[in-house]
VMD Tcl script that draws the C-alpha trace (Angstrom):
set ca {
  {0.00 0.00 0.00}
  {1.25 3.50 -0.85}
  {2.04 5.33 2.40}
  {3.46 8.43 0.66}
  {1.00 11.29 0.27}
  {1.39 14.16 -2.19}
  {-2.16 15.43 -1.66}
  {-2.41 19.18 -2.04}
  {1.25 19.64 -3.06}
  {2.72 21.64 -5.95}
  {5.14 20.31 -8.56}
  {7.17 23.31 -9.66}
  {10.61 21.67 -9.86}
  {11.84 18.12 -10.31}
  {13.68 18.72 -7.02}
  {10.32 18.96 -5.21}
  {10.02 15.16 -5.11}
  {11.93 12.77 -2.85}
  {13.07 9.36 -4.06}
  {10.21 7.76 -2.11}
  {7.68 10.09 -3.69}
  {9.02 9.41 -7.18}
  {8.80 5.69 -6.46}
  {5.19 6.07 -5.33}
  {4.37 7.92 -8.55}
  {6.03 5.18 -10.62}
  {3.95 2.56 -8.80}
  {0.73 4.51 -9.35}
  {1.60 5.11 -13.01}
  {2.20 1.37 -13.50}
  {-1.20 0.55 -12.01}
  {-3.06 3.15 -14.04}
  {-1.23 2.23 -17.24}
  {-1.96 -1.49 -16.88}
  {-5.63 -0.84 -16.21}
  {-5.98 1.61 -19.07}
  {-4.18 -0.58 -21.61}
  {-6.35 -3.57 -20.65}
  {-9.71 -1.82 -20.86}
  {-9.07 1.66 -22.37}
  {-10.90 2.95 -19.30}
  {-10.74 2.99 -15.52}
  {-13.44 0.98 -13.75}
  {-13.60 3.45 -10.85}
  {-12.30 6.81 -12.11}
  {-10.61 8.42 -9.09}
  {-11.07 12.07 -10.07}
  {-14.80 12.29 -10.72}
  {-16.07 15.88 -10.58}
  {-12.52 17.24 -10.29}
  {-11.40 20.07 -12.58}
  {-7.96 21.10 -13.85}
  {-7.27 24.57 -15.30}
  {-4.56 24.46 -17.98}
  {-2.76 27.74 -18.68}
  {-0.85 27.74 -21.97}
  {1.62 30.39 -23.05}
  {3.52 28.00 -25.34}
  {2.26 25.76 -28.17}
  {1.76 22.15 -27.17}
  {0.87 18.70 -28.46}
  {1.90 16.23 -25.75}
  {1.34 18.44 -22.69}
  {-2.13 19.56 -23.68}
  {-3.40 16.21 -24.95}
  {-1.97 14.11 -22.13}
  {-3.27 16.36 -19.35}
  {-6.67 16.87 -20.96}
  {-7.13 13.22 -21.96}
  {-5.74 12.14 -18.61}
  {-8.27 14.18 -16.64}
  {-11.09 12.84 -18.82}
  {-9.96 9.23 -18.38}
  {-9.75 9.77 -14.61}
  {-13.34 11.03 -14.55}
  {-12.54 14.74 -14.30}
  {-12.47 17.70 -16.65}
  {-9.73 19.99 -17.99}
  {-10.22 23.61 -19.09}
  {-7.83 25.01 -21.70}
  {-6.87 28.64 -21.12}
  {-4.74 30.54 -23.61}
  {-1.92 33.02 -23.15}
  {-4.19 36.06 -22.82}
  {-5.46 34.88 -19.44}
  {-2.16 35.13 -17.59}
  {1.12 37.09 -17.55}
  {-0.20 40.34 -16.15}
  {-2.03 41.32 -19.32}
  {-5.68 41.59 -18.31}
  {-4.83 40.96 -14.65}
  {-1.87 39.96 -12.53}
  {-0.63 36.39 -12.17}
  {-1.50 36.56 -8.48}
  {-5.08 37.60 -9.20}
  {-5.43 34.80 -11.76}
  {-4.27 32.34 -9.10}
  {-6.70 33.70 -6.49}
  {-9.58 33.41 -8.93}
  {-8.75 29.94 -10.18}
  {-8.36 28.48 -6.70}
  {-12.06 29.26 -6.18}
  {-13.15 27.61 -9.46}
  {-11.01 24.49 -9.96}
  {-9.08 21.82 -8.06}
  {-5.63 22.28 -9.62}
  {-3.69 24.40 -12.11}
  {-1.23 23.24 -14.76}
  {0.82 26.00 -16.41}
  {3.00 25.76 -19.51}
  {4.72 29.10 -19.69}
  {7.97 30.85 -20.45}
  {9.26 32.55 -17.30}
  {9.70 30.14 -14.40}
  {8.60 32.98 -12.11}
  {5.02 32.71 -13.42}
  {4.66 29.16 -12.09}
  {6.39 30.14 -8.85}
  {3.91 32.96 -8.33}
  {0.92 30.80 -9.20}
  {2.08 28.25 -6.64}
  {2.70 30.93 -4.02}
  {-0.69 32.58 -4.45}
  {-3.02 29.64 -5.15}
  {-4.18 27.39 -2.33}
  {-4.61 24.48 -4.75}
  {-1.93 22.30 -6.42}
  {0.06 23.95 -9.21}
  {1.90 21.80 -11.75}
  {4.75 23.06 -13.92}
  {3.91 21.89 -17.44}
  {7.06 23.57 -18.82}
  {9.06 26.71 -18.14}
  {12.33 27.99 -19.55}
  {14.06 26.58 -16.46}
  {12.42 23.18 -16.01}
  {10.16 20.47 -17.40}
  {9.51 18.17 -14.41}
  {6.58 16.26 -15.93}
  {8.79 15.28 -18.86}
  {11.50 14.03 -16.50}
  {8.94 12.06 -14.51}
  {7.69 10.33 -17.66}
  {11.22 9.75 -18.96}
  {12.53 8.14 -15.79}
  {9.34 6.11 -15.44}
  {10.08 4.81 -18.95}
  {13.58 3.80 -17.87}
  {12.19 2.30 -14.66}
  {9.94 0.07 -16.79}
  {13.02 -1.17 -18.67}
  {15.62 -1.38 -15.90}
  {13.78 -1.42 -12.57}
  {16.04 0.18 -9.95}
  {17.71 3.23 -11.50}
  {20.52 3.60 -8.95}
  {23.81 4.04 -10.80}
  {22.18 3.88 -14.24}
  {24.15 6.06 -16.70}
  {21.96 8.43 -18.73}
  {23.80 10.54 -21.32}
  {22.20 13.79 -22.49}
  {23.74 15.13 -25.69}
  {23.12 18.74 -26.70}
  {21.82 21.83 -24.95}
  {21.89 22.14 -21.15}
  {18.25 23.21 -21.25}
  {15.09 22.87 -19.18}
  {14.69 19.17 -19.96}
  {18.27 18.46 -18.94}
  {17.76 20.48 -15.73}
  {14.79 18.37 -14.65}
  {16.47 15.11 -15.65}
  {19.58 16.07 -13.67}
  {17.57 16.98 -10.57}
  {15.31 13.93 -10.61}
  {18.06 11.59 -11.77}
  {20.32 12.82 -8.96}
  {17.52 12.20 -6.45}
  {17.32 8.61 -7.71}
  {21.12 8.17 -7.49}
  {21.60 7.92 -11.25}
  {24.70 8.95 -13.18}
  {23.46 11.83 -15.34}
  {25.92 12.89 -18.03}
  {25.85 15.93 -20.29}
  {27.87 16.68 -23.42}
  {27.37 20.21 -24.71}
  {29.26 22.76 -26.81}
  {30.88 25.72 -25.08}
  {28.38 28.44 -24.25}
  {25.38 26.10 -24.09}
  {25.77 24.63 -20.63}
  {23.13 24.32 -17.93}
  {22.13 26.84 -15.28}
  {24.81 26.87 -12.57}
  {22.29 27.11 -9.72}
  {20.38 24.11 -11.03}
  {23.62 22.14 -11.34}
  {24.60 23.10 -7.78}
  {21.25 21.84 -6.48}
  {21.53 18.63 -8.54}
  {25.01 18.03 -7.10}
  {23.61 18.37 -3.58}
  {20.91 15.81 -4.38}
  {23.43 13.49 -6.03}
  {25.80 13.70 -3.07}
  {22.97 12.90 -0.65}
  {21.64 9.97 -2.69}
  {24.88 8.52 -4.03}
  {24.36 9.69 -7.60}
  {26.74 11.50 -9.93}
  {26.78 14.32 -12.47}
  {29.30 14.11 -15.32}
  {30.11 16.80 -17.91}
  {32.03 16.47 -21.16}
  {32.77 18.42 -24.29}
  {33.11 15.27 -26.40}
  {29.74 13.54 -27.01}
  {31.48 10.19 -27.52}
  {32.99 10.44 -24.05}
  {29.56 11.11 -22.52}
  {27.83 8.32 -24.46}
  {30.46 5.64 -23.85}
  {28.84 2.85 -21.81}
  {25.55 4.72 -21.30}
  {22.33 2.79 -20.77}
  {20.35 5.50 -22.55}
  {21.27 8.39 -24.84}
  {18.96 11.42 -24.72}
  {18.77 14.39 -27.05}
  {16.51 17.39 -27.60}
  {15.99 20.03 -30.26}
  {18.94 22.35 -30.72}
  {16.63 25.33 -31.16}
  {13.69 25.62 -28.77}
  {10.68 27.92 -28.92}
  {11.78 31.54 -28.64}
  {15.28 30.80 -29.98}
  {14.40 30.82 -33.67}
  {16.69 33.81 -34.36}
  {19.62 31.69 -33.16}
  {18.79 28.67 -35.32}
  {21.68 28.92 -37.80}
  {24.23 29.72 -35.09}
  {23.00 26.77 -33.02}
  {23.14 24.36 -35.97}
  {26.83 25.24 -36.39}
  {27.59 24.95 -32.67}
  {25.82 21.61 -32.22}
  {26.80 19.93 -35.52}
  {29.01 17.28 -33.89}
  {26.41 16.53 -31.21}
  {23.99 14.75 -33.52}
  {22.71 11.41 -32.24}
  {23.37 9.07 -35.15}
  {24.67 5.57 -35.84}
  {28.29 6.59 -35.49}
  {27.77 8.11 -32.05}
  {25.68 5.18 -30.84}
  {28.43 2.74 -31.86}
  {30.18 3.86 -28.67}
  {27.23 2.53 -26.62}
  {25.96 -0.50 -28.59}
  {23.31 -1.44 -26.01}
  {22.02 2.08 -25.26}
  {18.40 3.03 -25.69}
  {17.61 6.29 -27.49}
  {15.42 9.02 -26.02}
  {14.01 12.37 -27.16}
  {11.35 14.54 -25.52}
  {9.90 15.70 -28.87}
  {9.22 17.55 -31.07}
  {12.23 16.35 -33.04}
  {14.00 18.07 -35.90}
  {14.90 15.00 -37.90}
  {18.28 15.33 -39.55}
  {19.50 17.87 -36.99}
  {19.85 16.60 -33.40}
  {18.84 13.06 -34.39}
  {18.72 11.05 -37.60}
  {15.52 9.37 -38.72}
  {17.10 5.92 -38.88}
  {18.00 6.19 -35.18}
  {14.72 7.78 -34.16}
  {12.71 5.05 -35.89}
  {15.19 2.28 -35.13}
  {14.91 -0.68 -32.75}
  {16.75 1.04 -29.90}
  {14.43 4.04 -29.83}
  {11.99 4.36 -26.93}
  {10.99 7.88 -27.93}
  {7.32 7.15 -28.48}
  {7.18 5.11 -25.28}
  {8.36 8.25 -23.51}
  {5.60 10.21 -25.21}
  {2.97 7.65 -24.22}
  {4.20 7.66 -20.66}
  {3.55 11.39 -20.37}
  {-0.11 10.32 -20.15}
  {0.40 7.66 -17.51}
  {2.93 9.52 -15.35}
  {0.84 12.68 -15.30}
  {-2.29 10.74 -14.48}
  {-0.41 9.27 -11.52}
  {0.64 12.78 -10.48}
  {-2.94 14.10 -10.74}
  {-4.31 11.22 -8.68}
  {-1.65 11.63 -6.00}
  {-2.13 15.41 -5.79}
  {-5.92 15.39 -5.82}
  {-7.03 12.04 -4.42}
  {-3.96 10.55 -2.74}
}
mol new
graphics top color blue
foreach p $ca { graphics top sphere $p radius 0.5 }
foreach p [lrange $ca 0 end-1] q [lrange $ca 1 end] { graphics top cylinder $p $q radius 0.2 }
display resetview
């Protein structure tokens, strides 16, 4: 029986969860996934009459569909709110939070500035979930590490190599991976490293859990012996003006057959959307070692577990 309770909590950062709490979410996700795959429904939906407000400042496929479908499958309802609702346009972020806490049971925000989610969490008396900010993407990390947990079981000491930009996805993977005592590696070109404060926090978590952070300039060095190789788009939303410069800087960081030869057993991961032919080749993305679409599917199951634990746990 799950003795860990996340009821009423926020998920703003991947560092908000302990190893025990992550394990409880993995267990809940496994249960919900098995039931859903067997019947395409839940016999006793645990979130009947519960409502989630979804604030979107950034375009989305996976985040919107998985949260909205997830709430529906759990017996609840999700309300999609566009960019004009938040960000101090018509009213302040704090006032939005104080209104929504009176209307709904939880808020999920996919925004740019991390401070927006922090303020929503500070001002709303209901759970606030970070669906993506410039600094972090904790729901993606939760789904990714759940995917690895399905393959490997205990993740302690498992080497995960991230190749490319030290971005929000890397930040959350480093924080959550460190909490689970993984070895999280990063190979990135000069000038595209991660946030130093996030790295410092991840090192603290790794030291406490027995995990490790490793950094390299050479992608082959980072990938050597890895259990999984992870990449992300070189140019994210809002960085379009830097696209050509980034393509030049990241050219030798492409995940392709030659790079994967260094880790012949490694699985391949990508948070999507992918720019095929840039950060990853199509033959690798669609190849037998790719678990990219399993990751995508597990966004649904991991987030459903999170919603249940926050609202009904």
